[in-house]
C-alpha positions as CSV (number, residue, x, y, z in Angstrom):
1,M,-192.8,34.0,45.3
2,G,-194.2,37.1,45.1
3,L,-196.4,40.2,43.8
4,N,-196.2,42.7,40.9
5,L,-198.1,45.8,41.6
6,A,-197.9,48.0,37.8
7,I,-199.9,51.4,36.6
8,I,-201.6,49.9,34.2
9,N,-202.0,53.7,32.7
10,S,-198.6,55.1,32.7
11,L,-196.0,56.1,30.0
12,P,-193.8,58.8,29.6
13,I,-196.0,62.0,28.8
14,N,-195.1,65.0,30.1
15,Y,-197.0,67.7,31.3
16,L,-196.3,71.5,31.7
17,Y,-198.3,70.9,35.5
18,K,-196.5,72.2,38.2
19,N,-197.0,70.9,42.3
20,Y,-195.5,71.0,45.0
21,T,-192.9,68.4,44.1
22,A,-191.6,70.0,41.2
23,K,-192.2,66.2,39.4
24,F,-195.6,65.3,38.1
25,P,-195.3,62.2,35.3
26,L,-199.3,62.5,34.2
27,R,-200.8,59.2,33.2
28,K,-201.4,57.9,29.9
29,I,-204.7,59.4,28.3
30,N,-205.8,56.1,26.3
31,N,-208.3,56.2,23.2
32,I,-208.3,59.8,22.7
33,K,-211.3,60.2,20.2
34,S,-211.2,64.0,18.5
35,T,-214.2,65.5,19.3
36,G,-214.2,68.6,17.0
37,K,-212.3,72.1,17.0
38,G,-213.8,74.0,19.5
39,G,-215.9,71.6,21.9
40,G,-218.7,70.7,20.1
41,G,-218.4,68.0,17.7
42,G,-217.0,66.8,14.2
43,S,-217.3,63.2,13.3
44,S,-214.2,63.8,10.5
45,P,-211.9,65.6,12.0
46,A,-209.2,67.1,9.3
47,P,-205.9,69.0,9.3
48,E,-206.5,72.3,9.0
49,T,-204.4,74.8,7.0
50,V,-201.4,77.0,10.0
51,S,-201.9,80.6,8.5
52,A,-201.5,83.8,10.3
53,E,-203.1,85.9,7.8
54,D,-205.2,88.6,9.0
55,P,-206.8,91.2,6.3
56,N,-206.5,93.5,9.6
57,G,-203.0,93.4,10.2
58,D,-199.9,94.6,8.4
59,S,-197.1,93.3,6.6
60,G,-194.6,94.8,9.7
61,T,-191.8,93.3,11.6
62,W,-192.1,91.3,15.1
63,T,-189.9,91.1,17.9
64,I,-190.6,87.7,19.9
65,L,-189.4,87.3,23.4
66,I,-189.6,84.2,24.7
67,H,-188.7,83.2,28.7
68,F,-188.1,79.4,28.5
69,A,-188.4,79.0,32.4
70,V,-186.3,75.7,32.3
71,D,-184.2,75.3,35.7
72,N,-186.3,72.6,37.1
73,N,-187.4,69.4,35.5
74,I,-188.1,70.8,32.4
75,D,-184.2,70.5,31.9
76,Y,-183.6,67.3,34.2
77,S,-185.9,65.5,33.1
78,F,-187.8,66.4,30.5
79,E,-184.8,67.3,28.4
80,K,-183.0,64.4,29.6
81,N,-184.6,61.9,28.9
82,Y,-186.8,62.9,25.8
83,G,-184.9,65.7,24.5
84,I,-187.8,68.2,24.6
85,L,-185.8,71.5,25.2
86,S,-182.9,71.1,22.5
87,N,-186.6,69.9,19.9
88,Y,-187.9,73.3,20.8
89,L,-184.6,75.6,20.4
90,A,-184.4,73.4,16.7
91,T,-187.6,74.2,16.1
92,L,-187.3,78.5,16.3
93,E,-183.6,78.5,15.0
94,S,-184.8,77.1,12.1
95,V,-187.9,79.6,11.9
96,K,-185.2,82.2,12.0
97,A,-183.2,79.9,9.7
98,A,-186.2,80.7,6.8
99,D,-186.7,84.3,7.9
100,T,-184.7,85.5,4.8
101,A,-186.4,88.7,4.6
102,N,-185.5,89.6,8.2
103,R,-189.3,89.8,9.8
104,L,-188.2,87.9,13.0
105,K,-186.3,88.7,15.9
106,I,-186.1,85.9,18.6
107,L,-185.1,86.6,21.8
108,I,-184.8,83.9,24.5
109,L,-184.5,84.1,28.4
110,M,-183.2,81.0,29.4
111,D,-183.0,80.1,32.8
112,A,-181.1,76.4,32.9
113,Y,-180.9,74.1,35.2
114,T,-177.1,74.9,35.9
115,S,-176.5,74.1,39.6
116,D,-178.1,70.4,40.4
117,V,-180.3,71.7,43.6
118,S,-182.3,69.0,43.5
119,G,-179.3,66.4,43.5
120,V,-180.1,64.4,40.3
121,G,-176.8,64.3,38.7
122,Y,-177.4,66.7,36.2
123,I,-176.4,69.5,34.9
124,S,-177.7,71.8,31.7
125,K,-175.8,71.7,28.6
126,Y,-177.0,75.8,28.2
127,K,-175.9,78.5,29.4
128,S,-178.4,80.8,31.1
129,G,-178.7,84.2,29.7
130,Y,-179.6,86.2,26.7
131,Y,-180.2,84.7,23.6
132,C,-180.4,86.5,20.0
133,L,-181.4,83.0,17.6
134,T,-179.6,83.6,14.3
135,G,-180.9,80.6,12.2
136,G,-177.5,78.2,13.7
137,D,-176.8,76.6,17.1
138,F,-178.4,77.6,19.7
139,T,-175.2,77.5,22.1
140,N,-173.4,80.0,19.9
141,D,-176.1,82.5,20.2
142,I,-175.5,83.3,23.6
143,V,-175.1,87.7,23.9
144,V,-175.4,88.1,27.4
145,N,-174.1,85.4,29.8
146,L,-175.7,85.1,33.5
147,P,-174.4,83.6,36.1
148,D,-178.4,82.8,37.3
149,V,-181.5,83.9,36.6
150,N,-184.7,83.7,38.9
151,S,-187.6,83.0,36.4
152,G,-190.1,84.1,39.9
153,S,-188.3,87.5,40.1
154,T,-190.1,90.4,38.0
155,N,-186.9,92.0,38.3
156,D,-184.9,89.6,36.3
157,S,-188.1,89.4,33.8
158,K,-187.2,93.3,33.5
159,A,-183.9,93.5,32.7
160,F,-184.2,91.1,29.9
161,I,-187.3,92.9,28.7
162,D,-184.8,96.5,28.9
163,W,-182.0,94.6,26.9
164,V,-184.8,93.6,24.2
165,V,-186.6,97.0,23.8
166,A,-183.0,98.5,23.0
167,N,-181.4,96.4,20.5
168,Y,-184.3,94.7,19.3
169,P,-187.3,96.9,18.2
170,S,-190.0,96.2,16.1
171,D,-193.2,97.0,14.8
172,H,-195.2,94.5,16.6
173,Y,-194.4,92.2,19.6
174,M,-195.2,88.6,20.6
175,Y,-194.1,87.8,24.4
176,S,-194.0,83.9,25.9
177,V,-193.5,82.6,28.6
178,F,-192.4,78.6,28.8
179,N,-192.9,76.7,32.1
180,H,-194.9,74.9,34.2
181,G,-198.3,76.0,35.0
182,S,-200.7,76.2,38.0
183,G,-203.0,78.9,37.7
184,F,-203.7,81.4,40.0
185,A,-203.6,79.6,43.3
186,D,-201.0,81.3,45.1
187,E,-201.1,81.5,49.1
188,N,-200.6,85.4,49.1
189,I,-199.8,88.3,46.1
190,D,-196.2,87.4,45.6
191,G,-197.2,83.5,45.8
192,T,-195.0,80.4,44.7
193,Y,-197.9,79.5,41.7
194,G,-198.5,80.8,38.5
195,I,-196.1,80.0,35.6
196,G,-191.8,80.6,35.7
197,F,-190.6,78.0,38.6
198,D,-187.7,77.9,39.2
199,D,-185.7,74.8,41.7
200,G,-182.8,77.1,42.2
201,S,-184.7,80.0,43.8
202,S,-187.9,78.5,44.9
203,D,-189.7,81.3,43.3
204,S,-192.4,81.8,40.6
205,L,-194.4,84.2,38.5
206,S,-198.0,84.8,40.5
207,H,-200.8,86.1,38.2
208,Y,-200.2,89.8,40.1
209,E,-196.4,89.4,38.9
210,L,-197.1,88.2,35.8
211,G,-199.3,91.7,35.6
212,K,-196.7,93.6,36.5
213,V,-194.4,92.4,33.8
214,T,-196.8,92.6,31.0
215,A,-197.3,96.3,31.9
216,Y,-193.7,96.8,32.1
217,L,-192.8,95.8,28.5
218,K,-195.9,97.4,27.2
219,S,-194.8,100.6,29.1
220,K,-191.0,100.0,27.2
221,I,-192.8,99.5,23.9
222,G,-195.3,102.4,24.1
223,K,-198.5,100.5,23.4
224,N,-200.0,96.8,24.6
225,I,-198.6,93.7,23.6
226,D,-199.5,92.2,20.4
227,L,-199.9,88.2,21.6
228,F,-199.4,86.8,25.3
229,F,-198.5,83.3,25.2
230,A,-198.7,81.1,28.5
231,Y,-197.2,77.9,27.3
232,A,-198.0,75.7,30.4
233,C,-200.5,74.0,31.9
234,L,-203.6,75.5,33.3
235,M,-203.4,79.5,32.2
236,G,-206.5,79.6,30.8
237,G,-208.3,81.3,33.6
238,V,-210.8,84.2,33.3
239,E,-208.9,85.5,36.3
240,L,-204.9,85.9,34.3
241,A,-207.1,87.5,31.2
242,Y,-208.8,90.5,33.6
243,E,-205.0,90.3,34.9
244,I,-203.3,91.3,31.8
245,R,-206.1,92.2,30.4
246,S,-205.1,96.2,30.0
247,N,-201.4,95.2,28.6
248,A,-202.3,92.5,25.7
249,N,-204.3,92.6,22.6
250,Y,-204.8,88.6,22.7
251,L,-203.6,86.1,25.8
252,L,-203.0,82.6,24.4
253,C,-203.7,79.7,26.8
254,S,-204.4,76.5,27.4
255,E,-207.3,75.4,30.4
256,Q,-206.4,72.1,31.1
257,S,-202.6,70.4,31.5
258,Y,-200.5,70.6,28.5
259,P,-198.5,68.2,26.7
260,A,-194.9,68.7,26.6
261,D,-194.2,66.7,23.4
262,K,-192.3,67.5,20.3
263,W,-194.5,70.5,19.3
264,S,-193.8,74.5,20.6
265,Y,-193.5,77.0,17.8
266,E,-193.6,75.7,14.8
267,A,-196.2,78.6,14.4
268,L,-194.2,81.1,13.6
269,N,-193.6,80.2,10.5
270,A,-196.7,81.2,9.4
271,I,-195.8,84.8,9.9
272,L,-193.2,84.5,7.1
273,S,-195.7,83.3,4.6
274,S,-198.0,85.7,5.6
275,T,-198.6,89.3,3.7
276,K,-200.7,91.1,6.7
277,T,-200.6,89.3,10.1
278,S,-201.3,90.3,13.9
279,G,-201.8,88.8,17.2
280,L,-205.1,87.8,16.2
281,G,-203.6,86.1,13.4
282,I,-200.7,84.7,14.4
283,G,-202.8,83.3,17.3
284,K,-205.2,81.3,15.3
285,A,-201.8,80.1,13.3
286,F,-201.2,78.3,16.8
287,C,-204.1,77.1,17.8
288,S,-204.2,75.4,14.2
289,S,-201.0,73.8,14.6
290,A,-201.7,72.5,18.3
291,Y,-204.7,70.8,16.2
292,N,-202.7,69.4,14.0
293,Y,-199.9,68.3,16.1
294,F,-202.0,66.6,19.3
295,V,-204.8,65.3,16.7
296,F,-203.0,63.6,13.7
297,T,-199.4,64.0,14.3
298,Q,-199.2,63.0,17.9
299,P,-202.7,62.4,19.5
300,R,-202.8,63.9,22.9
301,R,-205.6,65.2,25.1
302,F,-204.8,69.0,25.2
303,T,-206.9,72.9,24.7
304,L,-205.9,75.9,23.7
305,S,-207.8,78.9,23.6
306,L,-207.6,82.5,22.0
307,I,-208.5,85.4,24.0
308,D,-210.0,88.9,22.5
309,L,-208.6,90.9,25.8
310,S,-210.8,93.4,25.1
311,K,-213.4,91.7,25.3
312,I,-212.6,91.4,28.8
313,D,-214.3,93.7,30.6
314,L,-217.3,93.2,29.5
315,L,-217.5,89.5,30.5
316,Y,-216.2,90.6,34.0
317,S,-219.3,92.4,33.9
318,T,-221.7,89.7,32.6
319,I,-220.1,87.2,35.9
320,N,-220.3,89.9,38.2
321,D,-224.0,90.3,37.5
322,Y,-224.6,86.3,37.1
323,A,-223.2,85.9,41.1
324,I,-224.8,88.8,42.5
325,A,-228.2,86.7,40.6
326,V,-226.7,83.5,42.3
327,T,-226.3,84.5,46.3
328,N,-230.0,86.4,45.9
329,F,-231.3,83.9,44.8
330,I,-229.2,81.1,47.6
331,G,-229.7,83.2,50.5
332,S,-229.1,81.2,53.3
333,D,-230.6,78.0,52.0
334,S,-228.3,75.4,51.5
335,L,-230.9,72.9,49.3
336,K,-230.6,75.6,46.7
337,A,-226.4,76.3,47.3
338,S,-226.4,72.9,46.2
339,Y,-227.7,73.0,42.9
340,F,-225.0,75.5,41.8
341,N,-222.5,72.4,43.5
342,D,-224.2,69.6,41.4
343,A,-224.2,72.4,38.3
344,V,-220.2,72.1,39.1
345,M,-219.8,68.2,39.7
346,N,-221.3,67.9,36.5
347,S,-218.9,70.5,34.7
348,F,-215.7,69.8,32.8
349,Q,-212.8,69.6,35.9
350,M,-209.3,70.8,34.9
351,D,-206.5,68.4,36.4
352,Y,-206.7,70.6,39.3
353,Y,-208.8,70.9,42.6
354,Y,-211.0,74.3,42.0
355,Y,-210.4,74.7,38.3
356,I,-214.0,74.5,35.9
357,D,-214.8,75.1,32.3
358,L,-216.8,78.5,32.7
359,G,-219.0,78.0,30.2
360,D,-219.7,74.4,30.6
361,Y,-220.9,75.4,34.3
362,L,-222.9,78.4,33.0
363,S,-224.5,75.9,30.5
364,K,-225.5,73.4,33.4
365,V,-227.3,76.3,35.2
366,A,-229.0,77.6,32.6
367,G,-230.2,74.5,31.9
368,D,-231.6,73.2,35.6
369,S,-235.3,74.2,36.1
370,R,-234.6,74.1,39.9
371,I,-233.3,77.7,39.0
372,S,-234.7,80.3,39.1
373,S,-235.6,82.4,35.2
374,S,-233.7,85.6,36.3
375,V,-230.7,83.6,37.5
376,K,-230.3,81.4,34.5
377,D,-230.8,84.9,31.9
378,K,-227.5,86.1,33.9
379,A,-225.9,83.3,33.6
380,N,-226.9,83.4,29.4
381,L,-225.8,86.6,29.3
382,A,-222.1,85.9,30.8
383,I,-222.2,82.7,28.3
384,T,-222.6,85.1,25.4
385,A,-219.9,87.7,26.6
386,L,-217.7,84.9,27.3
387,N,-217.6,83.6,23.8
388,N,-217.3,86.5,22.1
389,S,-214.3,87.0,24.6
390,V,-213.1,83.1,23.2
391,V,-211.9,83.9,19.3
392,C,-210.7,80.6,18.2
393,K,-210.4,77.1,20.4
394,R,-209.2,73.9,19.8
395,Q,-208.7,71.0,21.9
396,N,-208.5,66.9,21.7
397,G,-210.4,65.1,24.3
398,C,-211.8,67.7,26.0
399,P,-215.3,68.3,24.1
400,A,-217.4,70.3,26.8
401,A,-213.8,73.1,26.3
402,T,-215.0,76.5,26.1
403,G,-212.0,78.6,26.2
404,L,-211.6,79.4,29.9
405,T,-211.6,78.3,33.2
406,I,-212.7,80.1,36.2
407,F,-212.8,79.6,40.7
408,H,-215.3,77.3,42.0
409,N,-215.2,75.2,44.9
410,N,-216.3,71.7,45.2
411,W,-217.9,70.6,48.4
412,Y,-216.8,67.6,48.6
413,K,-213.2,67.7,46.3
414,V,-210.3,68.2,49.0
415,N,-208.1,71.1,49.6
416,Q,-210.9,74.1,48.7
417,Y,-209.3,77.1,47.8
418,N,-209.9,80.1,50.3
419,P,-211.8,82.5,48.9
420,A,-210.4,85.7,51.0
421,T,-207.0,84.4,49.3
422,Y,-208.7,84.4,45.9
423,E,-209.9,88.1,46.6
424,A,-206.5,89.6,47.9
425,I,-204.4,88.6,45.2
426,L,-206.5,88.7,42.4
427,S,-207.5,91.9,40.6
428,F,-210.3,89.7,39.5
429,G,-211.0,88.7,43.4
430,A,-212.9,91.9,43.5
431,N,-215.7,90.3,41.8
432,T,-219.2,89.4,43.5
433,W,-217.8,86.1,42.3
434,F,-216.1,86.1,45.9
435,G,-219.1,86.7,47.4
436,Y,-221.0,83.7,46.0
437,M,-217.8,81.4,46.5
438,S,-217.7,82.8,50.1
439,V,-221.4,82.0,50.7
440,M,-220.6,78.6,49.2
441,N,-218.1,77.8,51.5
442,T,-220.6,79.0,54.5
443,L,-222.9,76.6,53.2
444,I,-220.4,73.3,52.9
445,P,-222.8,70.3,54.7
446,A,-220.8,67.7,56.8
447,I,-220.2,64.9,54.7
448,P,-221.9,61.7,56.8
449,P,-220.2,58.4,56.9
450,D,-220.4,56.2,54.9
451,A,-222.4,52.6,54.9
452,Y,-219.2,50.6,55.4
453,E,-218.1,51.5,58.9
454,D,-216.6,51.3,61.2
455,D,-213.3,50.5,58.9
456,N,-211.1,52.0,60.3
457,N,-208.3,49.7,60.4
458,Y,-207.2,46.4,58.5
459,S,-209.8,43.6,61.0
460,Q,-212.5,45.9,59.9
461,A,-212.2,46.0,56.4
462,S,-215.0,45.3,54.1
463,T,-214.6,42.8,51.2
464,L,-214.2,44.1,47.6
465,V,-215.8,41.3,45.3
466,I,-213.8,41.1,42.0
467,N,-216.3,41.7,39.3
468,G,-218.4,42.4,42.3
469,P,-220.5,45.5,42.7
470,V,-218.8,49.3,43.5
471,Q,-218.6,50.4,47.0
472,N,-219.5,54.1,47.8
473,H,-217.6,55.8,50.2
474,S,-216.5,59.2,52.3
475,L,-213.7,60.3,54.1
476,H,-216.3,62.0,56.7
477,N,-213.7,63.5,58.6
478,S,-210.2,64.4,58.7
479,T,-209.0,61.3,60.3
480,D,-211.5,58.6,58.9
481,H,-209.7,55.7,57.2
482,D,-211.4,53.3,55.0
483,W,-209.5,49.6,54.9
484,V,-211.0,47.4,52.2
485,K,-209.6,44.1,50.8
486,F,-209.9,41.2,48.7
487,T,-208.1,37.5,47.9
488,L,-206.1,37.4,44.3
489,A,-205.7,34.1,43.4
490,A,-202.0,32.2,42.4
491,K,-201.0,33.9,38.7
492,A,-203.9,36.4,38.2
493,G,-204.6,39.8,38.0
494,V,-206.7,42.7,39.5
495,N,-207.9,45.9,38.3
496,I,-208.8,48.8,41.0
497,F,-210.4,51.6,40.1
498,I,-211.1,54.7,42.1
499,N,-214.3,57.3,40.7
500,N,-212.5,60.3,41.8
501,N,-215.5,63.0,40.6
502,S,-215.6,64.9,43.7
503,L,-212.4,63.3,45.9
504,M,-209.2,64.1,44.0
505,L,-206.6,61.1,43.5
506,S,-202.6,62.0,44.1
507,V,-199.6,59.9,44.2
508,N,-198.3,63.0,46.2
509,G,-200.6,63.1,48.9
510,Y,-202.6,66.8,48.3
511,K,-205.3,65.1,47.4
512,A,-205.9,61.7,48.5
513,D,-203.7,58.6,49.3
514,F,-204.6,55.1,48.4
515,Y,-202.2,52.1,49.6
516,A,-202.5,48.6,49.0
517,Y,-200.7,46.2,51.8
518,Y,-200.3,42.4,51.9
519,K,-201.1,41.1,55.5
520,G,-198.7,38.9,56.1
521,S,-196.3,41.0,57.3
522,F,-197.9,44.4,56.4
523,Y,-196.0,44.9,53.8
524,Y,-196.3,48.0,51.8
525,L,-197.0,47.9,48.2
526,G,-197.5,51.0,46.7
527,Y,-199.8,53.6,45.6
528,L,-203.2,53.0,43.1
529,Y,-201.7,55.7,41.5
530,G,-204.0,58.1,39.3
531,G,-207.5,56.8,39.8
532,Y,-206.8,52.9,38.8
533,A,-203.9,50.6,38.8
534,S,-202.9,47.1,38.4
535,L,-202.5,44.1,40.5
536,S,-200.6,40.6,39.8
537,N,-200.1,37.9,41.4
538,T,-196.9,36.2,40.2
539,S,-197.0,33.3,43.0
540,T,-198.2,30.2,43.3
541,T,-200.2,31.5,46.7
542,N,-203.4,33.1,47.1
543,Y,-203.1,36.2,48.8
544,T,-205.2,38.4,51.0
545,L,-204.5,42.4,50.0
546,Y,-205.9,45.2,52.1
547,I,-206.0,48.6,50.6
548,D,-205.9,51.7,53.3
549,N,-207.8,55.0,51.8
550,Y,-207.6,58.2,53.8
551,S,-206.7,62.0,52.9
552,Y,-202.9,62.8,53.7
553,S,-203.9,65.8,53.8
554,G,-206.9,65.4,56.1
555,S,-209.7,66.9,54.1
556,T,-212.9,64.9,53.4
557,G,-214.2,63.6,50.1
558,V,-216.4,60.9,48.7
559,Y,-215.2,58.4,46.2
560,S,-215.9,55.2,45.3
561,I,-213.9,51.7,44.4
562,N,-214.5,48.7,42.7
563,A,-212.5,45.8,41.2
564,T,-212.0,44.0,37.9
565,T,-210.2,40.5,36.8
566,G,-207.1,41.8,35.2
567,T,-205.0,40.2,33.0
568,P,-201.4,38.6,34.8
569,L,-198.6,40.8,33.9
570,L,-195.5,39.3,33.2
571,S,-192.6,39.5,36.7
572,T,-189.2,39.4,35.7
573,G,-188.4,36.8,38.1
574,E,-189.8,35.0,41.0
575,V,-189.2,36.9,44.3
576,A,-188.4,34.8,47.4
577,K,-190.4,36.7,49.6
578,I,-192.5,39.8,49.3
579,D,-190.5,43.0,50.4
580,K,-190.3,46.7,50.0
581,V,-191.3,48.4,46.8
582,F,-189.3,51.2,44.7
583,V,-190.3,53.1,41.5
584,I,-189.0,53.1,38.5
585,S,-190.6,54.8,35.7
586,N,-193.8,55.3,37.2
587,Q,-194.0,51.4,37.8
588,F,-193.8,49.9,41.2
589,K,-192.0,46.2,41.5
590,L,-190.5,44.6,43.9
591,K,-187.1,44.8,45.3
């Protein structure tokens, strides 16, 4: 007899998000309904014409530099299992094959998984090095074969830039880095977050380093880069826009986790059909191309924004003025500070601990009657500056997205980021926003014990009634455990839901872990992953099951948990007894 624990929302959808483990299969996004091109609405969306035409542009030639930083699971998992990398390279070769007027020079810095440092039994079929695409077989287009590339090294990026500019000059330049992304959240200025994650070198490009690399390319071509495309998750922050504002005209980026599906650089075709184009025109073409694919071809949750970097200094100034007004309004009053934490709690938050949509947050502040008119006036000025900076945005499943994120801790969210580090590693850290974040951190209130204490061990577990009321819990200190129990009848199923609005959940323990146990011998059944999961009792015996909720990192937070009747899962065979669980394709089964 036995139990089968399976994740009901798992699907092999890969996102370009990077956590510490180098592997992060995100859960399925169910029942996505398109909510409009930008974020406001649109009941009957239609595919868009993908055009790069810009009457203010020209008909000049373009050099496209693309850094494929795939010395990681993009190669040994996404490519091996789904052919993602091969698809992207074939797309680029098809664009070049159609370039009969020779308007495009497409150069690739390939950092492939050429050494099995992660012990996965895989070696890439691609060689690391420099490629010049001809429109044929990518493997035949290698020009410079390199024994290794460190995607996190600015020197390796600069060497590629030197080679490109010396041998393939053009009138205009687009630069893109394709990889996992995690935003700014480094531990130091040369930290291991950002973009360009390299398993072989245990390195990546921080925002500071991206600033250095884009500045170097600008210095070599003698003008701004026309378009910089950070093709990865979570790179759509005002922090990156400010870091590279003097080096490029436009930034193309995603606020949210970005799907690694079979969409990539198709929009480059729009250059070939345009009479006049620019970084603005090409960026808009990418937005329309992504919208058509992720809304109509393969519905996925996504955001993509095109930022006019010439407007970022004004946005910086209005955010700075807003932050001064907020800190003056709060003073040392924790009640007033809570108004702004409420705004964060109710704003669009990304798949990461402390990235929130800037415009959505400011609109929540501007609409709060408890907040002074002087603060709300500054918020509205910042909203106007934001709207002027975001010249194009497309999304699906993210209607509150306004185009750029910003750092903001949530009082009860696990793994808060240190404002002092924010100030130290980012150019944007000089903004008074840092001071506002420091005030908010100082005024964080203690989290009180929940109504179910003491429940620190299984003998004290509270009873979770299937189809009963929601239980509101808190992890009020670093060692707190919340045990709950429920009875799962024979041949029955149950769904467990975790509301993680302020306490984030993660299978990797960087947020909070939720374990399920069978009391008979306390065999560990597995994680309740991603906020909800389904358990099915395939036996003829009723079982009492226990869940231990605690924070792996020792952080505090609040959450809720409830259970509903689920459809029993089909088992592949009965087992003699409950034994330990192993993981295959995100599904927990009994061994």
